[in-house]
Steps between C-alpha positions, in 0.01 A plus 500: 500500500781726578674404182203576293471844645864586423458391144197713446675804653795469270279461196313814605818700518594396143155589368513843662842570352383417146199722536719786618733471200210495256362810654828684466533407132164654426590830674846556329465632145771635263407857409476584128779698329466874571560754217542857616357748252384780720695834518700583808500865591710693745454862604661748257623228266364402164308174494697192397348203321660165562519288187588134467873435456592485134611168361861409531734623229570234240848541345510543124784394273771766511534729196825592337565872560636709210773755587344847532628794295722753675312826565704818524316766704556856373511779756164656553448842342367752748427851377647787701257761638432803289685805623319817609528785242759703693713186565477400135603843379798515730610150389464587128704821533773309684505229236524754218781694665698225669408181311525298823878565493566269209662595170349462156404263348343420841172689520326551836677190627393286202788342309429404140574133438475418872184650661178304452202703380285350779734647764511838327122507462445419872692818585363722221136430580533674836512836321456460123247370248592187307361459146533145372544595138522306285368171632568350837799362693441159345561624149839447341521871415400704801595864537295659777475876537524681827349846564649692796331810638732803545460866592448749220846645546646155410284466187210713383290189427532410870617149421795312353481190287719195502511178296650184643613258225506145632647166393416145602734333749493196728395717791222677306492828310828686537542867407737532203454871421331810637406827328423779742415866511720666762308827543653833583745396773865607538639145500430448128592840361766488231790634715409257784502193276830596335663565835370180656549252213779665300537538130241310297614241250288665231286811454227507238297784368184560297288805406258603233446778258131505598202546275330801350350718769697348787691732733700245707697188424628219723864505598594156636829383654545145629795381713571130442694325776539158339765388758268600787181364348288814484406791274339834580325749272493881531232656281414867462275689262684789331396778258502419132792698357833464319711357644304296750624577853423303810623472861467137624588602859162678508304180436256455791368149458777257401404144398704202613555144378682238704564133409671189630871433453417186301281699263768682304376776274610733230350845472330417172355184655361690795356775278340239276327304776362775719197721452608761750749696297277802467315572179536135390843556349630249249832360620654585162426867552745534790851617423808518721531827688824596331336462156206710601675776693874469432560439875687181605385284791806606698426873448132446574586332831751762606252781420168367632616339823531847652186618679583861412528427127288722278632374165242361259522282189443598138407279211458597133137549404540333164631181661146426622301571184275213401474388137280747308591795728698804404594827665353841414647759739422359843179329392489131411302429188372147438506425129208291382541340157243620243269213399 
């Protein structure tokens, strides 16, 4: 009897344990996967949206890289600020009189054959007007003009004109020649140039017998410094008379040409390529000074380098008669063939 009771007790304990395990299995459940899609906001911060992690990166077959071209970066071009009118005027007067301290053919610090037009332009645009004529800097032939404002006592037109002749080079457009009006400043007067640069290699002359009814004729003397790479013109208008008399030291507005050392020139070559010899002279019309006046280059230099000189030049009137012209007293008659 006792044995039976023990057996039943043990069996009861086993049954209770099984029931307890079954109950626990029913209460424990694996929660489903949670996907967070709502926005999380914090004070004073923009809302953030949590997105599922992107798929893992799958490597692709490697590509063969081609060598890249070498890129040469040019220095950036930054324009200088435009000067105020009074500053510009003071600078221009200093440039005209002192030429930045450099000797011709250097002009305002620009050296033909060396200075790039881009560098010159950057400086000139602070006080002058640039006229891209003809064409543009990308053209093979590009000769921009520069207009510089000046006071009326420097030139009655209140401006001076310049042409910068350029040539292509590896570094861009390089100035090869400059033609420039100097204005009425002491530095370019005839005695000053002769004193500073010495005796010219050649002196050329041209005049005209005029036309019927004219009262003045041009009297033009050009100093040609071939060894120093510049030429300068002194032009005056003189009364029509016999002989023709002119005083080049009285010329107020000389005109200057400068060119690079590698651009060797003859006078005839310069006269034939430029439009700025006044009156559009033909290069064949110029004659050596001694032929026109009887004065040698040596004598011309010794006489006209003196600031106190009052001597003038004479040239025979008949030397400048054009075909079909003849002389009647002091009046030039143009002979027109009868049809």
